[in-house]
MARTORVEX-792803 format. One record per atom (N, C-alpha, C): atom name; residue in one letter; x, y, z; residue number from 1. Coordinates in Angstrom, 1 decimal, always signed. Layout:
[site 'CA','A',[X,Y,Z],NUM]
...
***
This chain:
[site 'N','X',[-12.5,+30.2,-4.4],1]
[site 'CA','X',[-11.2,+30.2,-4.8],1]
[site 'C','X',[-11.0,+30.6,-6.2],1]
[site 'N','X',[-10.2,+31.5,-6.6],2]
[site 'CA','X',[-10.1,+31.9,-7.9],2]
[site 'C','X',[-9.3,+31.0,-8.8],2]
[site 'N','X',[-9.4,+31.2,-10.1],3]
[site 'CA','X',[-8.7,+30.3,-11.0],3]
[site 'C','X',[-7.1,+30.5,-10.8],3]
[site 'N','X',[-6.7,+31.7,-10.5],4]
[site 'CA','X',[-5.3,+31.9,-10.4],4]
[site 'C','X',[-4.8,+31.3,-9.2],4]
[site 'N','X',[-5.5,+31.2,-8.0],5]
[site 'CA','X',[-5.0,+30.6,-6.8],5]
[site 'C','X',[-5.0,+29.1,-7.0],5]
[site 'N','X',[-5.9,+28.5,-7.6],6]
[site 'CA','X',[-6.1,+27.0,-7.8],6]
[site 'C','X',[-5.0,+26.6,-8.8],6]
[site 'N','X',[-4.7,+27.5,-9.7],7]
[site 'CA','X',[-3.6,+27.2,-10.7],7]
[site 'C','X',[-2.3,+27.2,-10.0],7]
[site 'N','X',[-2.1,+28.2,-9.1],8]
[site 'CA','X',[-0.8,+28.3,-8.4],8]
[site 'C','X',[-0.6,+27.1,-7.5],8]
[site 'N','X',[-1.7,+26.7,-6.9],9]
[site 'CA','X',[-1.6,+25.6,-6.0],9]
[site 'C','X',[-1.3,+24.3,-6.8],9]
[site 'N','X',[-1.8,+24.1,-8.0],10]
[site 'CA','X',[-1.5,+22.9,-8.7],10]
[site 'C','X',[+0.0,+23.0,-9.2],10]
[site 'N','X',[+0.4,+24.2,-9.6],11]
[site 'CA','X',[+1.8,+24.3,-10.0],11]
[site 'C','X',[+2.8,+23.9,-8.8],11]
[site 'N','X',[+2.4,+24.4,-7.6],12]
[site 'CA','X',[+3.2,+24.1,-6.5],12]
[site 'C','X',[+3.2,+22.6,-6.1],12]
[site 'N','X',[+2.0,+22.0,-6.3],13]
[site 'CA','X',[+2.0,+20.5,-6.0],13]
[site 'C','X',[+2.6,+19.7,-7.0],13]
[site 'N','X',[+2.6,+20.2,-8.3],14]
[site 'CA','X',[+3.4,+19.6,-9.3],14]
[site 'C','X',[+4.9,+19.6,-9.0],14]
[site 'N','X',[+5.4,+20.8,-8.5],15]
[site 'CA','X',[+6.8,+20.8,-8.2],15]
[site 'C','X',[+7.1,+19.9,-6.9],15]
[site 'N','X',[+6.2,+20.1,-5.9],16]
[site 'CA','X',[+6.5,+19.2,-4.7],16]
[site 'C','X',[+6.6,+17.7,-5.0],16]
[site 'N','X',[+5.6,+17.2,-5.8],17]
[site 'CA','X',[+5.6,+15.8,-6.1],17]
[site 'C','X',[+6.8,+15.4,-7.0],17]
[site 'N','X',[+7.2,+16.3,-7.9],18]
[site 'CA','X',[+8.4,+16.0,-8.7],18]
[site 'C','X',[+9.6,+15.9,-7.8],18]
[site 'N','X',[+9.8,+16.8,-6.9],19]
[site 'CA','X',[+11.0,+16.7,-6.0],19]
[site 'C','X',[+10.9,+15.5,-5.1],19]
[site 'N','X',[+9.8,+15.2,-4.6],20]
[site 'CA','X',[+9.6,+14.1,-3.7],20]
[site 'C','X',[+9.8,+12.7,-4.5],20]
[site 'N','X',[+9.5,+12.6,-5.7],21]
[site 'CA','X',[+9.8,+11.5,-6.6],21]
[site 'C','X',[+11.3,+11.4,-6.7],21]
[site 'N','X',[+12.0,+12.5,-7.0],22]
[site 'CA','X',[+13.4,+12.4,-7.1],22]
[site 'C','X',[+14.0,+11.9,-5.8],22]
[site 'N','X',[+13.6,+12.4,-4.6],23]
[site 'CA','X',[+14.2,+12.0,-3.3],23]
[site 'C','X',[+13.9,+10.5,-3.2],23]
[site 'N','X',[+12.6,+10.1,-3.4],24]
[site 'CA','X',[+12.3,+8.6,-3.2],24]
[site 'C','X',[+13.2,+7.8,-4.1],24]
[site 'N','X',[+13.4,+8.1,-5.3],25]
[site 'CA','X',[+14.1,+7.3,-6.2],25]
[site 'C','X',[+15.6,+7.2,-5.8],25]
[site 'N','X',[+16.1,+8.4,-5.3],26]
[site 'CA','X',[+17.5,+8.5,-4.9],26]
[site 'C','X',[+17.7,+7.7,-3.6],26]
[site 'N','X',[+16.8,+7.7,-2.7],27]
[site 'CA','X',[+16.9,+6.9,-1.5],27]
[site 'C','X',[+16.7,+5.4,-1.9],27]
[site 'N','X',[+15.9,+5.1,-2.7],28]
[site 'CA','X',[+15.7,+3.7,-3.2],28]
[site 'C','X',[+16.9,+3.2,-3.8],28]
[site 'N','X',[+17.6,+3.9,-4.6],29]
[site 'CA','X',[+18.7,+3.4,-5.4],29]
[site 'C','X',[+20.0,+3.4,-4.5],29]
[site 'N','X',[+20.1,+4.2,-3.5],30]
[site 'CA','X',[+21.3,+4.2,-2.6],30]
[site 'C','X',[+21.2,+3.5,-1.3],30]
[site 'N','X',[+20.2,+3.8,-0.6],31]
[site 'CA','X',[+20.2,+3.2,+0.8],31]
[site 'C','X',[+19.4,+1.9,+0.9],31]
[site 'N','X',[+18.2,+1.9,+0.1],32]
[site 'CA','X',[+17.3,+0.7,+0.4],32]
[site 'C','X',[+17.7,-0.4,-0.5],32]
[site 'N','X',[+18.2,-0.2,-1.6],33]
[site 'CA','X',[+18.7,-1.3,-2.5],33]
[site 'C','X',[+20.1,-1.3,-2.6],33]
[site 'N','X',[+20.8,-1.4,-1.5],34]
[site 'CA','X',[+22.2,-1.2,-1.5],34]
[site 'C','X',[+23.0,-2.5,-1.8],34]
[site 'N','X',[+22.3,-3.6,-1.8],35]
[site 'CA','X',[+23.0,-5.0,-2.1],35]
[site 'C','X',[+23.0,-5.3,-3.6],35]
[site 'N','X',[+22.7,-4.3,-4.5],36]
[site 'CA','X',[+22.6,-4.6,-5.9],36]
[site 'C','X',[+24.0,-4.7,-6.5],36]
[site 'N','X',[+24.2,-5.6,-7.4],37]
[site 'CA','X',[+25.5,-5.7,-8.1],37]
[site 'C','X',[+26.0,-4.5,-8.9],37]
[site 'N','X',[+25.1,-3.6,-9.2],38]
[site 'CA','X',[+25.4,-2.5,-10.0],38]
[site 'C','X',[+26.0,-1.3,-9.1],38]
[site 'N','X',[+27.0,-0.5,-9.6],39]
[site 'CA','X',[+27.4,+0.6,-8.9],39]
[site 'C','X',[+26.3,+1.6,-8.5],39]
[site 'N','X',[+26.4,+2.2,-7.4],40]
[site 'CA','X',[+25.4,+3.2,-6.9],40]
[site 'C','X',[+25.3,+4.4,-7.9],40]
[site 'N','X',[+26.4,+4.8,-8.4],41]
[site 'CA','X',[+26.4,+5.9,-9.3],41]
[site 'C','X',[+25.7,+5.7,-10.6],41]
[site 'N','X',[+25.8,+4.4,-11.1],42]
[site 'CA','X',[+25.2,+4.0,-12.3],42]
[site 'C','X',[+23.7,+4.0,-12.1],42]
[site 'N','X',[+23.3,+3.4,-10.9],43]
[site 'CA','X',[+21.9,+3.3,-10.6],43]
[site 'C','X',[+21.2,+4.7,-10.5],43]
[site 'N','X',[+21.9,+5.7,-9.8],44]
[site 'CA','X',[+21.4,+7.0,-9.7],44]
[site 'C','X',[+21.2,+7.7,-11.0],44]
[site 'N','X',[+22.4,+7.5,-11.9],45]
[site 'CA','X',[+22.3,+8.1,-13.2],45]
[site 'C','X',[+21.1,+7.6,-14.1],45]
[site 'N','X',[+20.9,+6.3,-14.1],46]
[site 'CA','X',[+19.8,+5.7,-14.8],46]
[site 'C','X',[+18.5,+6.0,-14.3],46]
[site 'N','X',[+18.3,+6.1,-13.0],47]
[site 'CA','X',[+17.0,+6.3,-12.4],47]
[site 'C','X',[+16.6,+7.9,-12.5],47]
[site 'N','X',[+17.6,+8.7,-12.3],48]
[site 'CA','X',[+17.3,+10.1,-12.2],48]
[site 'C','X',[+17.5,+10.9,-13.5],48]
[site 'N','X',[+18.3,+10.5,-14.4],49]
[site 'CA','X',[+18.6,+11.3,-15.5],49]
[site 'C','X',[+17.3,+11.7,-16.3],49]
[site 'N','X',[+16.4,+10.8,-16.6],50]
[site 'CA','X',[+15.2,+11.3,-17.3],50]
[site 'C','X',[+14.4,+12.4,-16.5],50]
[site 'N','X',[+14.4,+12.3,-15.3],51]
[site 'CA','X',[+13.7,+13.3,-14.5],51]
[site 'C','X',[+14.5,+14.7,-14.4],51]
[site 'N','X',[+15.7,+14.6,-14.4],52]
[site 'CA','X',[+16.6,+15.8,-14.2],52]
[site 'C','X',[+16.6,+16.6,-15.5],52]
[site 'N','X',[+16.2,+16.0,-16.7],53]
[site 'CA','X',[+16.1,+16.9,-17.9],53]
[site 'C','X',[+15.0,+17.9,-17.7],53]
[site 'N','X',[+14.1,+17.7,-16.9],54]
[site 'CA','X',[+12.9,+18.7,-16.8],54]
[site 'C','X',[+13.2,+19.7,-15.6],54]
[site 'N','X',[+14.3,+19.5,-15.0],55]
[site 'CA','X',[+14.5,+20.3,-13.8],55]
[site 'C','X',[+14.5,+21.9,-14.0],55]
[site 'N','X',[+15.1,+22.4,-15.0],56]
[site 'CA','X',[+15.1,+23.9,-15.2],56]
[site 'C','X',[+13.6,+24.3,-15.3],56]
[site 'N','X',[+12.8,+23.6,-16.2],57]
[site 'CA','X',[+11.5,+24.1,-16.5],57]
[site 'C','X',[+10.6,+23.9,-15.3],57]
[site 'N','X',[+10.8,+22.8,-14.6],58]
[site 'CA','X',[+9.9,+22.6,-13.3],58]
[site 'C','X',[+10.3,+23.7,-12.2],58]
[site 'N','X',[+11.5,+24.1,-12.1],59]
[site 'CA','X',[+11.8,+25.2,-11.2],59]
[site 'C','X',[+11.2,+26.5,-11.6],59]
[site 'N','X',[+11.1,+26.8,-12.9],60]
[site 'CA','X',[+10.5,+28.0,-13.4],60]
[site 'C','X',[+9.0,+27.9,-13.4],60]
[site 'N','X',[+8.4,+26.7,-13.3],61]
[site 'CA','X',[+7.0,+26.5,-13.3],61]
[site 'C','X',[+6.4,+26.6,-14.7],61]
[site 'N','X',[+7.2,+26.3,-15.7],62]
[site 'CA','X',[+6.7,+26.3,-17.1],62]
[site 'C','X',[+5.7,+25.2,-17.4],62]
[site 'N','X',[+4.6,+25.6,-18.0],63]
[site 'CA','X',[+3.5,+24.7,-18.2],63]
[site 'C','X',[+3.9,+23.7,-19.4],63]
[site 'N','X',[+4.7,+24.2,-20.3],64]
[site 'CA','X',[+5.2,+23.3,-21.4],64]
[site 'C','X',[+6.0,+22.1,-20.8],64]
[site 'N','X',[+6.8,+22.4,-19.9],65]
[site 'CA','X',[+7.7,+21.4,-19.2],65]
[site 'C','X',[+6.8,+20.5,-18.4],65]
[site 'N','X',[+5.8,+21.0,-17.8],66]
[site 'CA','X',[+4.8,+20.1,-17.1],66]
[site 'C','X',[+4.2,+19.2,-18.0],66]
[site 'N','X',[+3.8,+19.6,-19.2],67]
[site 'CA','X',[+3.1,+18.7,-20.2],67]
[site 'C','X',[+4.0,+17.6,-20.6],67]
[site 'N','X',[+5.3,+17.9,-21.0],68]
[site 'CA','X',[+6.1,+16.8,-21.6],68]
[site 'C','X',[+6.7,+15.9,-20.5],68]
[site 'N','X',[+6.7,+16.5,-19.2],69]
[site 'CA','X',[+7.2,+15.7,-18.1],69]
[site 'C','X',[+6.3,+14.5,-17.9],69]
[site 'N','X',[+5.1,+14.6,-18.3],70]
[site 'CA','X',[+4.2,+13.4,-18.1],70]
[site 'C','X',[+4.6,+12.2,-19.0],70]
[site 'N','X',[+5.2,+12.5,-20.2],71]
[site 'CA','X',[+5.7,+11.4,-21.0],71]
[site 'C','X',[+6.8,+10.7,-20.1],71]
[site 'N','X',[+7.7,+11.4,-19.5],72]
[site 'CA','X',[+8.8,+10.8,-18.7],72]
[site 'C','X',[+8.2,+10.1,-17.5],72]
[site 'N','X',[+7.2,+10.7,-17.0],73]
[site 'CA','X',[+6.6,+10.0,-15.8],73]
[site 'C','X',[+6.1,+8.6,-16.1],73]
[site 'N','X',[+5.7,+8.3,-17.3],74]
[site 'CA','X',[+5.3,+7.0,-17.7],74]
[site 'C','X',[+6.3,+6.0,-17.4],74]
[site 'N','X',[+7.6,+6.3,-17.5],75]
[site 'CA','X',[+8.6,+5.3,-17.1],75]
[site 'C','X',[+8.5,+5.0,-15.7],75]
[site 'N','X',[+8.3,+5.9,-14.8],76]
[site 'CA','X',[+8.2,+5.8,-13.4],76]
[site 'C','X',[+7.0,+5.0,-13.1],76]
[site 'N','X',[+5.9,+5.3,-13.7],77]
[site 'CA','X',[+4.6,+4.7,-13.5],77]
[site 'C','X',[+4.7,+3.2,-13.9],77]
[site 'N','X',[+5.4,+2.8,-14.9],78]
[site 'CA','X',[+5.7,+1.4,-15.3],78]
[site 'C','X',[+6.5,+0.7,-14.3],78]
[site 'N','X',[+7.5,+1.5,-13.7],79]
[site 'CA','X',[+8.5,+0.9,-12.8],79]
[site 'C','X',[+7.6,+0.6,-11.4],79]
[site 'N','X',[+6.7,+1.6,-11.1],80]
[site 'CA','X',[+5.9,+1.4,-9.9],80]
[site 'C','X',[+5.0,+0.2,-10.1],80]
[site 'N','X',[+4.4,+0.0,-11.2],81]
[site 'CA','X',[+3.6,-1.2,-11.4],81]
[site 'C','X',[+4.3,-2.5,-11.3],81]
[site 'N','X',[+5.5,-2.5,-11.9],82]
[site 'CA','X',[+6.4,-3.6,-11.9],82]
[site 'C','X',[+6.7,-4.0,-10.5],82]
[site 'N','X',[+7.1,-3.1,-9.7],83]
[site 'CA','X',[+7.5,-3.5,-8.3],83]
[site 'C','X',[+6.3,-3.6,-7.4],83]
[site 'N','X',[+5.2,-3.1,-7.8],84]
[site 'CA','X',[+3.9,-3.3,-7.0],84]
[site 'C','X',[+3.6,-4.7,-6.9],84]
[site 'N','X',[+4.0,-5.5,-7.9],85]
[site 'CA','X',[+3.7,-6.9,-8.0],85]
[site 'C','X',[+4.6,-7.8,-7.0],85]
[site 'N','X',[+5.6,-7.1,-6.4],86]
[site 'CA','X',[+6.5,-7.8,-5.5],86]
[site 'C','X',[+5.9,-7.9,-4.1],86]
[site 'N','X',[+6.7,-8.5,-3.3],87]
[site 'CA','X',[+6.3,-8.6,-1.9],87]
[site 'C','X',[+7.0,-7.8,-1.0],87]
[site 'N','X',[+6.5,-7.5,+0.1],88]
[site 'CA','X',[+7.3,-6.8,+1.2],88]
[site 'C','X',[+7.4,-5.3,+1.0],88]
[site 'N','X',[+8.6,-4.8,+1.5],89]
[site 'CA','X',[+8.7,-3.3,+1.5],89]
[site 'C','X',[+8.8,-2.8,+0.1],89]
[site 'N','X',[+9.3,-3.5,-0.9],90]
[site 'CA','X',[+9.3,-3.0,-2.3],90]
[site 'C','X',[+7.8,-2.7,-2.8],90]
[site 'N','X',[+6.9,-3.4,-2.4],91]
[site 'CA','X',[+5.5,-3.1,-2.8],91]
[site 'C','X',[+5.0,-1.8,-2.2],91]
[site 'N','X',[+5.5,-1.4,-1.0],92]
[site 'CA','X',[+5.1,-0.2,-0.3],92]
[site 'C','X',[+5.8,+1.0,-1.0],92]
[site 'N','X',[+7.1,+0.8,-1.3],93]
[site 'CA','X',[+7.8,+1.9,-2.1],93]
[site 'C','X',[+7.2,+2.1,-3.4],93]
[site 'N','X',[+6.8,+1.0,-4.1],94]
[site 'CA','X',[+6.2,+1.2,-5.3],94]
[site 'C','X',[+4.8,+2.0,-5.3],94]
[site 'N','X',[+4.1,+1.6,-4.2],95]
[site 'CA','X',[+2.9,+2.3,-4.0],95]
[site 'C','X',[+3.1,+3.8,-3.8],95]
[site 'N','X',[+4.1,+4.2,-3.0],96]
[site 'CA','X',[+4.5,+5.6,-2.8],96]
[site 'C','X',[+4.9,+6.2,-4.1],96]
[site 'N','X',[+5.7,+5.4,-4.9],97]
[site 'CA','X',[+6.1,+6.0,-6.1],97]
[site 'C','X',[+4.9,+6.2,-7.1],97]
[site 'N','X',[+3.9,+5.3,-7.1],98]
[site 'CA','X',[+2.8,+5.5,-8.0],98]
[site 'C','X',[+1.9,+6.7,-7.5],98]
[site 'N','X',[+1.8,+6.8,-6.2],99]
[site 'CA','X',[+1.0,+8.0,-5.7],99]
[site 'C','X',[+1.7,+9.3,-6.2],99]
[site 'N','X',[+3.0,+9.4,-6.0],100]
[site 'CA','X',[+3.7,+10.6,-6.5],100]
[site 'C','X',[+3.6,+10.9,-8.0],100]
[site 'N','X',[+3.7,+9.8,-8.7],101]
[site 'CA','X',[+3.6,+10.0,-10.2],101]
[site 'C','X',[+2.1,+10.4,-10.6],101]
[site 'N','X',[+1.2,+9.7,-10.0],102]
[site 'CA','X',[-0.2,+10.1,-10.3],102]
[site 'C','X',[-0.6,+11.5,-9.7],102]
[site 'N','X',[+0.0,+11.8,-8.6],103]
[site 'CA','X',[-0.2,+13.2,-8.0],103]
[site 'C','X',[+0.5,+14.3,-9.0],103]
[site 'N','X',[+1.7,+13.9,-9.5],104]
[site 'CA','X',[+2.3,+14.9,-10.3],104]
[site 'C','X',[+1.5,+15.0,-11.7],104]
[site 'N','X',[+1.0,+14.0,-12.1],105]
[site 'CA','X',[+0.2,+14.0,-13.4],105]
[site 'C','X',[-1.1,+14.8,-13.2],105]
[site 'N','X',[-1.8,+14.5,-12.2],106]
[site 'CA','X',[-3.0,+15.2,-11.9],106]
[site 'C','X',[-2.9,+16.7,-11.7],106]
[site 'N','X',[-1.9,+17.1,-10.9],107]
[site 'CA','X',[-1.5,+18.5,-10.7],107]
[site 'C','X',[-1.1,+19.2,-11.8],107]
[site 'N','X',[-0.3,+18.6,-12.7],108]
[site 'CA','X',[+0.2,+19.2,-13.9],108]
[site 'C','X',[-1.0,+19.5,-14.8],108]
[site 'N','X',[-1.8,+18.5,-15.0],109]
[site 'CA','X',[-3.0,+18.6,-15.9],109]
[site 'C','X',[-3.9,+19.8,-15.3],109]
[site 'N','X',[-4.1,+19.9,-14.0],110]
[site 'CA','X',[-4.9,+20.9,-13.5],110]
[site 'C','X',[-4.3,+22.2,-13.7],110]
[site 'N','X',[-2.9,+22.4,-13.5],111]
[site 'CA','X',[-2.3,+23.6,-13.7],111]
[site 'C','X',[-2.3,+24.1,-15.1],111]
[site 'N','X',[-2.2,+23.2,-16.1],112]
[site 'CA','X',[-2.3,+23.6,-17.4],112]
[site 'C','X',[-3.7,+23.9,-17.9],112]
[site 'N','X',[-4.7,+23.3,-17.4],113]
[site 'CA','X',[-6.1,+23.6,-17.7],113]
[site 'C','X',[-6.5,+25.0,-17.0],113]
[site 'N','X',[-6.0,+25.2,-15.9],114]
[site 'CA','X',[-6.4,+26.5,-15.1],114]
[site 'C','X',[-5.6,+27.7,-15.8],114]
[site 'N','X',[-4.5,+27.5,-16.4],115]
[site 'CA','X',[-3.7,+28.5,-17.1],115]
[site 'C','X',[-4.4,+28.8,-18.4],115]
[site 'N','X',[-4.9,+27.7,-19.1],116]
[site 'CA','X',[-5.5,+27.9,-20.4],116]
[site 'C','X',[-6.9,+28.6,-20.2],116]
[site 'N','X',[-7.5,+28.4,-19.1],117]
[site 'CA','X',[-8.8,+28.9,-18.8],117]
[site 'C','X',[-8.8,+30.3,-18.3],117]
[site 'N','X',[-7.7,+30.7,-17.7],118]
[site 'CA','X',[-7.5,+32.1,-17.1],118]
[site 'C','X',[-7.5,+33.2,-18.3],118]
[site 'N','X',[-8.2,+34.3,-18.0],119]
[site 'CA','X',[-8.1,+35.3,-19.0],119]
[site 'C','X',[-6.7,+36.0,-19.0],119]
[site 'N','X',[-6.3,+36.5,-20.2],120]
[site 'CA','X',[-5.0,+37.1,-20.4],120]
[site 'C','X',[-5.0,+38.4,-19.7],120]
***
């Protein structure tokens, strides 16, 4: 497998895990945690706004965006760790969230390293 192919796959996996995280958080805020005292729109705005700042760069596959997206991912990593300590279905959702965050982190780092290692 060439460096270009593995770098392309890493970019693709970064994008897939990014969108899967958005979908998971949107479902968690609207359908799964529907008995919350907070309005659904407010929950969605607070949970998704940090991720949506990176949307244009993620769609274009920009490595710079992949790099600083990892700082934003730390919010969701901490959120996953917090809910991982709970019981029942929230622990499983937090496990999925943590897998998506760690997958996004790993794929982004691989994509950046492959792009830096590739000859111009």
